[in-house]
Backbone and ligand atoms as CSV (ligand in chain L), in Angstrom:
chain,resi,resn,atom,element,x,y,z
A,1,MET,N,N,19.832,64.536,-7.479
A,1,MET,CA,C,18.717,63.906,-6.837
A,1,MET,C,C,18.819,64.085,-5.427
A,2,THR,N,N,17.665,64.320,-4.680
A,2,THR,CA,C,17.712,64.382,-3.272
A,2,THR,C,C,16.722,63.499,-2.702
A,3,GLU,N,N,16.836,63.394,-1.460
A,3,GLU,CA,C,16.057,62.344,-0.663
A,3,GLU,C,C,14.904,63.169,0.088
A,4,LEU,N,N,13.723,62.651,0.105
A,4,LEU,CA,C,12.557,63.198,0.807
A,4,LEU,C,C,12.294,62.289,2.000
A,5,ASN,N,N,12.603,62.656,3.148
A,5,ASN,CA,C,12.335,61.917,4.361
A,5,ASN,C,C,11.061,62.343,4.982
A,6,ILE,N,N,9.990,61.369,5.161
A,6,ILE,CA,C,8.790,61.777,5.833
A,6,ILE,C,C,8.707,60.937,7.070
A,7,THR,N,N,8.357,61.595,8.252
A,7,THR,CA,C,8.225,60.960,9.480
A,7,THR,C,C,6.749,61.158,9.920
A,8,THR,N,N,6.272,60.154,10.628
A,8,THR,CA,C,4.973,60.181,11.247
A,8,THR,C,C,4.934,59.766,12.648
A,9,LYS,N,N,4.372,60.690,13.545
A,9,LYS,CA,C,4.377,60.441,14.993
A,9,LYS,C,C,3.041,59.680,15.399
A,10,ILE,N,N,3.152,58.519,15.790
A,10,ILE,CA,C,2.040,57.817,16.434
A,10,ILE,C,C,2.138,57.511,17.802
A,11,MET,N,N,1.216,57.880,18.620
A,11,MET,CA,C,1.384,57.646,20.053
A,11,MET,C,C,0.722,56.310,20.341
A,12,VAL,N,N,1.364,55.396,21.197
A,12,VAL,CA,C,0.709,54.159,21.388
A,12,VAL,C,C,0.341,54.095,22.846
A,13,SER,N,N,-0.910,53.592,23.147
A,13,SER,CA,C,-1.378,53.582,24.591
A,13,SER,C,C,-2.179,52.296,24.797
A,14,SER,N,N,-2.497,52.047,25.999
A,14,SER,CA,C,-3.498,51.161,26.313
A,14,SER,C,C,-4.884,51.799,26.657
A,15,TYR,N,N,-5.930,50.997,26.701
A,15,TYR,CA,C,-7.279,51.589,26.964
A,15,TYR,C,C,-7.215,52.266,28.210
A,16,THR,N,N,-6.606,51.803,29.243
A,16,THR,CA,C,-6.681,52.432,30.664
A,16,THR,C,C,-5.922,53.764,30.595
A,17,GLU,N,N,-5.112,53.930,29.660
A,17,GLU,CA,C,-4.346,55.348,29.638
A,17,GLU,C,C,-5.126,56.412,29.052
A,18,LEU,N,N,-6.262,56.080,28.457
A,18,LEU,CA,C,-7.153,57.071,27.829
A,18,LEU,C,C,-8.051,57.927,28.749
A,19,THR,N,N,-8.396,59.087,28.253
A,19,THR,CA,C,-9.325,59.772,29.149
A,19,THR,C,C,-10.729,59.265,29.013
A,20,ASP,N,N,-11.619,59.692,29.852
A,20,ASP,CA,C,-12.998,59.215,29.777
A,20,ASP,C,C,-13.596,59.459,28.439
A,21,ASP,N,N,-13.419,60.635,27.853
A,21,ASP,CA,C,-13.967,61.073,26.629
A,21,ASP,C,C,-13.513,60.073,25.440
A,22,GLU,N,N,-12.111,59.918,25.554
A,22,GLU,CA,C,-11.586,58.985,24.612
A,22,GLU,C,C,-12.082,57.572,24.615
A,23,LYS,N,N,-12.232,57.067,25.936
A,23,LYS,CA,C,-12.856,55.702,26.161
A,23,LYS,C,C,-14.118,55.496,25.593
A,24,LYS,N,N,-14.908,56.694,25.684
A,24,LYS,CA,C,-16.451,56.683,25.254
A,24,LYS,C,C,-16.292,56.454,23.798
A,25,LEU,N,N,-15.296,57.229,23.088
A,25,LEU,CA,C,-15.359,57.098,21.576
A,25,LEU,C,C,-15.003,55.586,21.220
A,26,VAL,N,N,-13.882,55.170,21.879
A,26,VAL,CA,C,-13.419,53.825,21.636
A,26,VAL,C,C,-14.593,52.799,21.824
A,27,ASP,N,N,-15.225,52.902,22.985
A,27,ASP,CA,C,-16.285,51.868,23.272
A,27,ASP,C,C,-17.400,52.001,22.098
A,28,LEU,N,N,-17.642,53.196,21.640
A,28,LEU,CA,C,-18.634,53.383,20.550
A,28,LEU,C,C,-18.274,52.692,19.368
A,29,ALA,N,N,-16.870,52.850,18.974
A,29,ALA,CA,C,-16.377,52.208,17.743
A,29,ALA,C,C,-16.484,50.658,17.870
A,30,LYS,N,N,-16.260,50.098,19.092
A,30,LYS,CA,C,-16.448,48.687,19.274
A,30,LYS,C,C,-17.810,48.327,19.170
A,31,GLU,N,N,-18.782,49.089,19.718
A,31,GLU,CA,C,-20.122,48.766,19.586
A,31,GLU,C,C,-20.600,48.716,18.172
A,32,ALA,N,N,-20.102,49.662,17.414
A,32,ALA,CA,C,-20.377,49.880,16.041
A,32,ALA,C,C,-20.039,48.687,15.151
A,33,THR,N,N,-19.187,47.841,15.607
A,33,THR,CA,C,-18.773,46.453,14.753
A,33,THR,C,C,-19.941,45.602,14.709
A,34,LYS,N,N,-20.919,45.753,15.714
A,34,LYS,CA,C,-22.096,45.003,15.639
A,34,LYS,C,C,-23.066,45.449,14.477
A,35,SER,N,N,-22.896,46.594,14.013
A,35,SER,CA,C,-23.717,47.051,13.048
A,35,SER,C,C,-23.278,46.726,11.650
A,36,SER,N,N,-22.059,46.068,11.597
A,36,SER,CA,C,-21.505,45.777,10.362
A,36,SER,C,C,-22.214,44.854,9.568
A,37,TYR,N,N,-22.367,44.854,8.261
A,37,TYR,CA,C,-22.855,43.928,7.456
A,37,TYR,C,C,-21.764,43.368,6.566
A,38,ALA,N,N,-21.058,42.306,7.013
A,38,ALA,CA,C,-19.949,41.647,6.309
A,38,ALA,C,C,-19.996,40.190,6.058
A,39,PRO,N,N,-21.027,39.879,5.278
A,39,PRO,CA,C,-21.170,38.371,5.032
A,39,PRO,C,C,-20.100,37.788,4.181
A,40,TYR,N,N,-19.372,38.573,3.479
A,40,TYR,CA,C,-18.270,38.091,2.589
A,40,TYR,C,C,-16.901,38.105,3.257
A,41,SER,N,N,-16.585,39.248,3.804
A,41,SER,CA,C,-15.308,39.247,4.463
A,41,SER,C,C,-15.259,38.794,5.814
A,42,HIS,N,N,-16.355,38.777,6.600
A,42,HIS,CA,C,-16.450,38.469,7.963
A,42,HIS,C,C,-15.400,39.335,8.867
A,43,PHE,N,N,-15.198,40.600,8.264
A,43,PHE,CA,C,-14.371,41.450,8.981
A,43,PHE,C,C,-15.170,42.710,9.254
A,44,HIS,N,N,-15.590,42.690,10.527
A,44,HIS,CA,C,-16.628,43.594,10.988
A,44,HIS,C,C,-16.045,44.896,11.519
A,45,VAL,N,N,-16.002,45.940,10.770
A,45,VAL,CA,C,-15.318,47.226,11.165
A,45,VAL,C,C,-16.193,48.021,11.800
A,46,GLY,N,N,-15.829,48.845,12.882
A,46,GLY,CA,C,-16.759,49.879,13.416
A,46,GLY,C,C,-15.951,51.054,13.506
A,47,ALA,N,N,-16.666,52.162,13.369
A,47,ALA,CA,C,-16.041,53.475,13.644
A,47,ALA,C,C,-16.966,54.464,14.390
A,48,ALA,N,N,-16.271,55.408,15.077
A,48,ALA,CA,C,-17.098,56.353,15.844
A,48,ALA,C,C,-16.339,57.676,15.553
A,49,ILE,N,N,-17.323,58.702,15.381
A,49,ILE,CA,C,-16.748,60.088,15.266
A,49,ILE,C,C,-17.284,61.008,16.168
A,50,LEU,N,N,-16.515,62.097,16.706
A,50,LEU,CA,C,-16.987,63.107,17.560
A,50,LEU,C,C,-16.909,64.266,16.641
A,51,LEU,N,N,-18.251,64.906,16.539
A,51,LEU,CA,C,-18.176,66.127,15.789
A,51,LEU,C,C,-18.016,67.347,16.705
A,52,GLU,N,N,-17.659,68.518,16.170
A,52,GLU,CA,C,-17.298,69.743,17.002
A,52,GLU,C,C,-18.494,70.141,17.825
A,53,ASN,N,N,-19.734,69.864,17.431
A,53,ASN,CA,C,-20.877,70.162,18.240
A,53,ASN,C,C,-21.282,69.104,19.376
A,54,GLY,N,N,-20.293,68.221,19.561
A,54,GLY,CA,C,-20.476,67.199,20.577
A,54,GLY,C,C,-21.252,65.791,20.287
A,55,VAL,N,N,-21.791,65.871,18.986
A,55,VAL,CA,C,-22.422,64.703,18.569
A,55,VAL,C,C,-21.614,63.675,18.219
A,56,LEU,N,N,-22.052,62.352,18.626
A,56,LEU,CA,C,-21.211,61.157,18.356
A,56,LEU,C,C,-22.050,60.455,17.264
A,57,ILE,N,N,-21.393,59.929,16.354
A,57,ILE,CA,C,-21.943,59.079,15.209
A,57,ILE,C,C,-21.044,57.853,14.936
A,58,LYS,N,N,-21.966,56.766,14.839
A,58,LYS,CA,C,-21.330,55.483,14.588
A,58,LYS,C,C,-21.201,55.199,13.056
A,59,GLY,N,N,-20.324,54.372,12.536
A,59,GLY,CA,C,-20.253,53.912,11.147
A,59,GLY,C,C,-19.812,52.327,11.279
A,60,ALA,N,N,-20.275,51.677,10.237
A,60,ALA,CA,C,-19.767,50.314,10.114
A,60,ALA,C,C,-19.850,49.797,8.689
A,61,ASN,N,N,-18.804,48.964,8.355
A,61,ASN,CA,C,-18.687,48.586,7.033
A,61,ASN,C,C,-19.934,47.852,6.498
A,62,GLN,N,N,-20.300,48.158,5.219
A,62,GLN,CA,C,-21.605,47.522,4.598
A,62,GLN,C,C,-21.233,46.851,3.346
A,63,GLU,N,N,-21.249,45.607,3.269
A,63,GLU,CA,C,-20.758,44.969,2.021
A,63,GLU,C,C,-22.012,44.443,1.076
A,64,ASN,N,N,-21.711,44.127,-0.129
A,64,ASN,CA,C,-22.655,43.513,-0.909
A,64,ASN,C,C,-22.000,42.505,-2.003
A,65,ALA,N,N,-22.860,41.802,-2.718
A,65,ALA,CA,C,-22.295,40.840,-3.593
A,65,ALA,C,C,-21.440,41.253,-4.704
A,66,ALA,N,N,-21.635,42.505,-5.140
A,66,ALA,CA,C,-20.764,43.075,-6.041
A,66,ALA,C,C,-19.487,43.694,-5.552
A,67,PHE,N,N,-19.206,43.385,-4.275
A,67,PHE,CA,C,-17.978,43.850,-3.744
A,67,PHE,C,C,-17.807,45.536,-3.976
A,68,ALA,N,N,-18.912,46.181,-3.870
A,68,ALA,CA,C,-18.804,47.634,-3.930
A,68,ALA,C,C,-19.336,48.220,-2.685
A,69,GLY,N,N,-19.041,47.640,-1.606
A,69,GLY,CA,C,-19.503,48.152,-0.292
A,69,GLY,C,C,-18.666,49.409,0.139
A,70,ILE,N,N,-18.936,49.859,1.428
A,70,ILE,CA,C,-18.435,50.954,1.984
A,70,ILE,C,C,-17.787,50.738,3.400
A,71,CYS,N,N,-16.654,51.284,3.704
A,71,CYS,CA,C,-15.922,51.110,4.771
A,71,CYS,C,C,-16.689,51.819,6.078
A,72,ALA,N,N,-16.349,51.352,7.308
A,72,ALA,CA,C,-17.073,52.158,8.479
A,72,ALA,C,C,-16.763,53.517,8.578
A,73,GLU,N,N,-15.403,53.852,8.291
A,73,GLU,CA,C,-14.951,55.198,8.445
A,73,GLU,C,C,-15.885,56.168,7.497
A,74,ARG,N,N,-15.933,55.711,6.247
A,74,ARG,CA,C,-16.631,56.506,5.239
A,74,ARG,C,C,-18.124,56.648,5.603
A,75,SER,N,N,-18.720,55.459,6.061
A,75,SER,CA,C,-20.210,55.255,6.383
A,75,SER,C,C,-20.402,56.402,7.559
A,76,ALA,N,N,-19.549,56.466,8.434
A,76,ALA,CA,C,-19.581,57.513,9.640
A,76,ALA,C,C,-19.461,58.946,9.155
A,77,ILE,N,N,-18.375,59.204,8.387
A,77,ILE,CA,C,-18.232,60.745,8.012
A,77,ILE,C,C,-19.266,61.229,7.085
A,78,TYR,N,N,-19.699,60.283,6.087
A,78,TYR,CA,C,-20.785,60.716,5.100
A,78,TYR,C,C,-22.123,61.036,5.820
A,79,ASN,N,N,-22.373,60.163,6.732
A,79,ASN,CA,C,-23.474,60.264,7.602
A,79,ASN,C,C,-23.489,61.685,8.200
A,80,ALA,N,N,-22.207,62.137,8.740
A,80,ALA,CA,C,-22.158,63.319,9.346
A,80,ALA,C,C,-22.341,64.390,8.265
A,81,GLY,N,N,-21.720,64.217,7.015
A,81,GLY,CA,C,-21.776,65.168,5.995
A,81,GLY,C,C,-23.249,65.346,5.634
A,82,ALA,N,N,-24.061,64.318,5.582
A,82,ALA,CA,C,-25.450,64.390,5.275
A,82,ALA,C,C,-26.325,65.004,6.320
A,83,ASN,N,N,-26.026,64.782,7.580
A,83,ASN,CA,C,-26.872,65.164,8.672
A,83,ASN,C,C,-26.465,66.366,9.305
A,84,TYR,N,N,-25.158,66.639,9.317
A,84,TYR,CA,C,-24.426,67.864,10.007
A,84,TYR,C,C,-23.623,68.440,9.054
A,85,PRO,N,N,-24.111,69.083,7.960
A,85,PRO,CA,C,-23.227,69.726,6.911
A,85,PRO,C,C,-22.490,70.894,7.507
A,86,GLY,N,N,-21.263,70.954,7.149
A,86,GLY,CA,C,-20.362,72.101,7.597
A,86,GLY,C,C,-19.965,72.028,9.131
A,87,ILE,N,N,-20.300,70.910,9.858
A,87,ILE,CA,C,-19.847,70.756,11.124
A,87,ILE,C,C,-18.703,69.804,11.159
A,88,GLY,N,N,-17.511,70.348,11.689
A,88,GLY,CA,C,-16.168,69.656,11.813
A,88,GLY,C,C,-16.274,68.411,12.447
A,89,ILE,N,N,-15.319,67.486,12.161
A,89,ILE,CA,C,-15.088,66.214,12.866
A,89,ILE,C,C,-13.740,66.208,13.642
A,90,LYS,N,N,-13.885,66.225,15.002
A,90,LYS,CA,C,-12.751,66.326,15.818
A,90,LYS,C,C,-11.903,65.074,15.998
A,91,LYS,N,N,-12.658,63.915,16.112
A,91,LYS,CA,C,-11.912,62.690,16.312
A,91,LYS,C,C,-12.685,61.405,15.699
A,92,ILE,N,N,-11.865,60.513,15.236
A,92,ILE,CA,C,-12.511,59.374,14.735
A,92,ILE,C,C,-11.808,58.122,15.352
A,93,ALA,N,N,-12.457,57.124,15.754
A,93,ALA,CA,C,-11.854,55.868,16.174
A,93,ALA,C,C,-12.337,54.664,15.547
A,94,VAL,N,N,-11.466,53.668,15.160
A,94,VAL,CA,C,-11.796,52.625,14.329
A,94,VAL,C,C,-11.330,51.305,14.855
A,95,THR,N,N,-12.115,50.281,14.721
A,95,THR,CA,C,-11.640,48.864,15.028
A,95,THR,C,C,-12.178,47.974,14.264
A,96,ALA,N,N,-11.811,46.670,14.494
A,96,ALA,CA,C,-12.517,45.531,13.685
A,96,ALA,C,C,-12.601,44.405,14.571
A,97,PHE,N,N,-13.795,43.629,14.307
A,97,PHE,CA,C,-13.935,42.314,14.979
A,97,PHE,C,C,-14.087,41.133,13.942
A,98,THR,N,N,-13.263,40.125,14.103
A,98,THR,CA,C,-13.299,39.104,13.315
A,98,THR,C,C,-12.829,37.810,13.981
A,99,ARG,N,N,-13.323,36.668,13.591
A,99,ARG,CA,C,-12.890,35.484,14.150
A,99,ARG,C,C,-13.164,35.407,15.645
A,100,GLY,N,N,-14.227,35.961,16.084
A,100,GLY,CA,C,-14.666,35.912,17.624
A,100,GLY,C,C,-13.913,36.732,18.403
A,101,ASP,N,N,-13.192,37.812,17.830
A,101,ASP,CA,C,-12.639,38.768,18.757
A,101,ASP,C,C,-12.163,39.969,18.049
A,102,TYR,N,N,-11.830,41.088,18.831
A,102,TYR,CA,C,-11.231,42.355,18.104
A,102,TYR,C,C,-9.926,41.927,17.714
A,103,VAL,N,N,-9.598,42.572,16.588
A,103,VAL,CA,C,-8.282,42.368,16.056
A,103,VAL,C,C,-7.081,42.722,16.872
A,104,GLU,N,N,-5.983,41.940,16.850
A,104,GLU,CA,C,-4.871,42.257,17.651
A,104,GLU,C,C,-4.238,43.494,17.496
A,105,GLU,N,N,-3.862,43.620,16.203
A,105,GLU,CA,C,-3.116,44.939,15.799
A,105,GLU,C,C,-4.070,46.025,15.513
A,106,PRO,N,N,-3.754,47.155,15.938
A,106,PRO,CA,C,-4.714,48.368,15.700
A,106,PRO,C,C,-5.174,48.523,14.313
A,107,CYS,N,N,-6.463,48.777,14.121
A,107,CYS,CA,C,-7.108,48.768,12.859
A,107,CYS,C,C,-6.890,50.154,12.173
A,108,ALA,N,N,-6.281,50.329,11.130
A,108,ALA,CA,C,-5.954,51.466,10.524
A,108,ALA,C,C,-6.826,51.717,9.243
A,109,PRO,N,N,-7.280,52.999,8.994
A,109,PRO,CA,C,-8.156,53.263,7.774
A,109,PRO,C,C,-7.395,52.964,6.538
A,110,CYS,N,N,-8.157,52.346,5.532
A,110,CYS,CA,C,-7.578,52.221,4.208
A,110,CYS,C,C,-7.256,53.418,3.488
A,111,GLY,N,N,-6.633,53.338,2.321
A,111,GLY,CA,C,-6.186,54.421,1.643
A,111,GLY,C,C,-7.273,55.466,1.186
A,112,VAL,N,N,-8.325,54.802,0.602
A,112,VAL,CA,C,-9.567,55.447,0.254
A,112,VAL,C,C,-10.032,56.268,1.280
A,113,CYS,N,N,-10.240,55.626,2.541
A,113,CYS,CA,C,-10.830,56.340,3.674
A,113,CYS,C,C,-9.801,57.382,4.119
A,114,ARG,N,N,-8.641,57.306,4.050
A,114,ARG,CA,C,-7.606,58.300,4.524
A,114,ARG,C,C,-7.775,59.501,3.606
A,115,GLN,N,N,-8.094,59.275,2.246
A,115,GLN,CA,C,-8.271,60.314,1.406
A,115,GLN,C,C,-9.423,61.158,1.790
A,116,ALA,N,N,-10.545,60.357,1.978
A,116,ALA,CA,C,-11.965,61.032,2.314
A,116,ALA,C,C,-11.775,61.813,3.727
A,117,LEU,N,N,-11.263,61.088,4.676
A,117,LEU,CA,C,-11.062,61.717,5.974
A,117,LEU,C,C,-10.192,63.062,5.891
A,118,LEU,N,N,-9.207,63.055,5.030
A,118,LEU,CA,C,-8.429,64.142,4.698
A,118,LEU,C,C,-9.124,65.317,4.269
A,119,GLU,N,N,-9.986,64.949,3.274
A,119,GLU,CA,C,-10.849,66.152,2.775
A,119,GLU,C,C,-11.655,66.718,3.774
A,120,PHE,N,N,-12.342,65.980,4.626
A,120,PHE,CA,C,-12.982,66.556,5.816
A,120,PHE,C,C,-12.174,67.362,6.743
A,121,GLU,N,N,-11.065,66.759,7.027
A,121,GLU,CA,C,-10.017,67.618,7.934
A,121,GLU,C,C,-9.756,68.944,7.244
A,122,LYS,N,N,-9.412,68.953,6.117
A,122,LYS,CA,C,-9.193,70.114,5.373
A,122,LYS,C,C,-10.262,71.183,5.393
A,123,ASN,N,N,-11.475,70.637,5.120
A,123,ASN,CA,C,-12.724,71.609,5.130
A,123,ASN,C,C,-13.030,72.009,6.535
A,124,ALA,N,N,-12.687,71.281,7.554
A,124,ALA,CA,C,-12.868,71.712,8.887
A,124,ALA,C,C,-11.896,72.844,9.328
A,125,GLY,N,N,-10.648,72.815,8.750
A,125,GLY,CA,C,-9.703,73.767,9.049
A,125,GLY,C,C,-8.773,73.429,10.384
A,126,TYR,N,N,-8.984,72.312,10.818
A,126,TYR,CA,C,-8.272,71.804,12.014
A,126,TYR,C,C,-8.152,70.276,12.099
A,127,PRO,N,N,-7.078,69.833,12.856
A,127,PRO,CA,C,-6.643,68.452,12.641
A,127,PRO,C,C,-7.798,67.556,13.323
A,128,MET,N,N,-8.048,66.375,12.577
A,128,MET,CA,C,-8.919,65.252,13.126
A,128,MET,C,C,-8.078,64.249,13.647
A,129,GLU,N,N,-8.295,63.896,14.875
A,129,GLU,CA,C,-7.443,63.001,15.691
A,129,GLU,C,C,-7.916,61.602,15.172
A,130,VAL,N,N,-7.018,60.658,14.927
A,130,VAL,CA,C,-7.465,59.298,14.570
A,130,VAL,C,C,-7.004,58.211,15.656
A,131,TYR,N,N,-7.843,57.393,16.060
A,131,TYR,CA,C,-7.580,56.368,17.145
A,131,TYR,C,C,-7.742,55.037,16.378
A,132,MET,N,N,-6.671,54.384,16.211
A,132,MET,CA,C,-6.685,52.977,15.652
A,132,MET,C,C,-6.699,51.939,16.746
A,133,ILE,N,N,-7.719,51.218,17.023
A,133,ILE,CA,C,-7.821,50.354,18.194
A,133,ILE,C,C,-7.524,48.785,17.906
A,134,GLY,N,N,-6.741,48.301,18.590
A,134,GLY,CA,C,-6.421,46.829,18.594
A,134,GLY,C,C,-6.771,46.309,19.938
A,135,ARG,N,N,-6.588,45.049,20.076
A,135,ARG,CA,C,-7.113,44.288,21.237
A,135,ARG,C,C,-6.486,44.877,22.563
A,136,ASP,N,N,-5.246,45.052,22.614
A,136,ASP,CA,C,-4.560,45.601,23.768
A,136,ASP,C,C,-3.941,46.951,23.573
A,137,LYS,N,N,-3.728,47.447,22.453
A,137,LYS,CA,C,-3.139,48.792,22.130
A,137,LYS,C,C,-3.851,49.663,21.325
A,138,ILE,N,N,-3.556,50.899,21.394
A,138,ILE,CA,C,-4.292,51.929,20.614
A,138,ILE,C,C,-3.371,52.839,20.095
A,139,TYR,N,N,-3.428,53.031,18.711
A,139,TYR,CA,C,-2.508,54.000,18.115
A,139,TYR,C,C,-3.384,55.299,17.976
A,140,HIS,N,N,-2.667,56.414,18.246
A,140,HIS,CA,C,-3.294,57.701,18.172
A,140,HIS,C,C,-2.467,58.632,17.199
A,141,ALA,N,N,-3.041,59.123,16.201
A,141,ALA,CA,C,-2.466,60.038,15.262
A,141,ALA,C,C,-3.072,61.346,15.464
A,142,ALA,N,N,-2.304,62.462,15.609
A,142,ALA,CA,C,-2.807,63.803,15.926
A,142,ALA,C,C,-3.533,64.426,14.804
A,143,SER,N,N,-3.422,63.873,13.531
A,143,SER,CA,C,-4.029,64.420,12.422
A,143,SER,C,C,-4.126,63.406,11.245
A,144,VAL,N,N,-5.309,63.396,10.543
A,144,VAL,CA,C,-5.330,62.420,9.254
A,144,VAL,C,C,-4.134,62.706,8.441
A,145,ALA,N,N,-3.620,63.882,8.245
A,145,ALA,CA,C,-2.548,64.217,7.303
A,145,ALA,C,C,-1.331,63.501,7.823
A,146,ASP,N,N,-1.248,62.999,8.929
A,146,ASP,CA,C,-0.094,62.254,9.452
A,146,ASP,C,C,-0.058,60.851,8.777
A,147,LEU,N,N,-1.394,60.425,8.440
A,147,LEU,CA,C,-1.462,59.103,7.857
A,147,LEU,C,C,-1.365,59.105,6.394
A,148,LEU,N,N,-1.446,60.267,5.703
A,148,LEU,CA,C,-1.418,60.409,4.341
A,148,LEU,C,C,-0.565,61.601,3.902
A,149,PRO,N,N,0.622,61.407,4.126
A,149,PRO,CA,C,1.519,62.644,3.961
A,149,PRO,C,C,1.734,63.138,2.368
A,150,LEU,N,N,1.713,62.269,1.510
A,150,LEU,CA,C,1.742,62.612,0.173
A,150,LEU,C,C,0.442,62.207,-0.491
A,151,CYS,N,N,-0.602,63.115,-0.105
A,151,CYS,CA,C,-1.937,62.789,-0.532
A,151,CYS,C,C,-2.235,63.477,-2.061
A,152,PHE,N,N,-3.339,62.877,-2.620
A,152,PHE,CA,C,-3.745,63.410,-3.852
A,152,PHE,C,C,-4.446,64.775,-3.655
A,153,LYS,N,N,-4.074,65.855,-4.321
A,153,LYS,CA,C,-4.586,67.082,-3.987
A,153,LYS,C,C,-5.285,67.757,-5.307
A,154,GLU,N,N,-6.514,68.042,-5.112
A,154,GLU,CA,C,-7.228,68.857,-6.220
A,154,GLU,C,C,-7.912,69.928,-5.615
A,155,PHE,N,N,-7.611,70.177,-4.191
A,155,PHE,CA,C,-8.373,71.139,-3.481
A,155,PHE,C,C,-7.347,72.084,-2.847
L,1,ZN,ZN,ZN,-11.637,52.316,4.196
């Protein structure tokens, strides 16, 4: 038996340490929480993506009574897939607003979204940077693959 060690590098920064372009993406993700429809969880998630053609797209979680809603990240990337097919995604930022404030700990994509984001990353042929935003700190992963090292592969 051998041991498989997996490491992931996540950079931690504050908002003020970001570049102007990064701040713009983070601001858009925060704005996107206002488009969330979350009457059941009251957990308003917002996402923003930057396409390789410079277009910015917002996403927000959308719930329903059957609990078959969609996360903010997938609402954003599926919007991109529908409206900008074949255009890669360079960056995604995600955050959440609940109980009157943004979440304290950086908001990370769920497992389903990681799998969906990874497939978009693979199709683009280059890493998609991921910004996970908390109230005072931001986690930055250089690639979706860093968040899902042992992914399901059928492609
Ligand atoms: Zn998700």
